[in-house]
C-alpha positions in Angstrom: 77.7 114.5 67.2 81.0 112.9 66.6 82.5 110.1 68.8 85.3 112.4 69.4 83.6 115.2 70.9 81.8 112.7 73.2 85.1 111.2 74.3 86.9 114.5 74.7 83.8 116.0 76.9 83.8 112.7 78.9 87.7 112.8 79.3 87.8 116.5 80.3 84.9 115.7 83.0 86.6 112.7 84.3 89.9 114.4 84.4 88.7 117.4 86.3 86.5 115.0 88.7 89.8 113.2 89.5 91.7 116.4 90.1 88.9 117.4 92.3 89.2 114.0 94.1 93.0 114.4 94.8 92.3 117.9 96.3 93.8 120.0 93.4 90.5 121.6 92.5 88.1 123.4 95.0 84.4 123.5 94.6 83.8 126.6 92.9 86.6 126.0 90.3 84.8 122.5 89.9 81.6 124.2 89.2 83.2 126.7 86.8 85.2 124.4 84.9 82.1 121.9 84.6 80.2 125.0 83.0 83.2 125.6 80.6 83.3 122.0 79.6 79.6 121.5 79.1 77.9 118.5 78.0 78.2 118.5 74.3 78.0 114.9 73.0 77.1 113.2 76.1 74.4 110.6 76.4 71.1 112.0 78.1 71.9 109.8 81.1 75.4 111.5 81.4 74.0 115.0 80.8 71.3 114.3 83.5 74.4 113.0 85.8 76.7 116.0 85.2 73.5 118.3 85.8 72.9 116.7 89.1 76.4 117.0 90.2 76.6 120.5 89.1 73.3 121.2 91.3 74.9 119.4 94.4 78.1 121.5 94.2 76.0 124.7 94.1 74.7 123.7 97.4 77.9 122.7 99.0 79.9 125.0 101.1 83.3 126.2 99.5 85.2 123.5 101.5 82.6 120.8 101.7 83.7 117.7 100.2 82.1 114.8 102.3 78.8 114.7 100.7 80.1 115.6 97.3 82.7 112.8 97.4 80.3 109.7 96.9 78.6 111.5 94.0 81.9 112.6 92.3 83.2 108.9 92.4 79.9 107.5 91.0 80.2 110.2 88.2 83.7 109.2 87.5 82.8 105.6 87.1 79.6 106.1 85.2 81.4 108.6 82.6 84.3 106.2 82.3 82.0 103.3 81.7 79.5 105.1 79.6 75.9 105.2 80.6 
């Protein structure tokens, strides 16, 4: 996998999560767009992180943010720094 694909995937996910944190993206849209972006090119640890995030979003109610916010912030940090 090329580093361009990895960076693109990471950047797209970080951008999406940032939009969610700012309140511009709903939970259902976040989940759908994470599916669209996928995990191609991510490290195994990053894939695990995205899968955990996806599972938590699936369990959250449509407007529930509190329990997800910590995980989303941690995910942004981990993806930005690279696991």
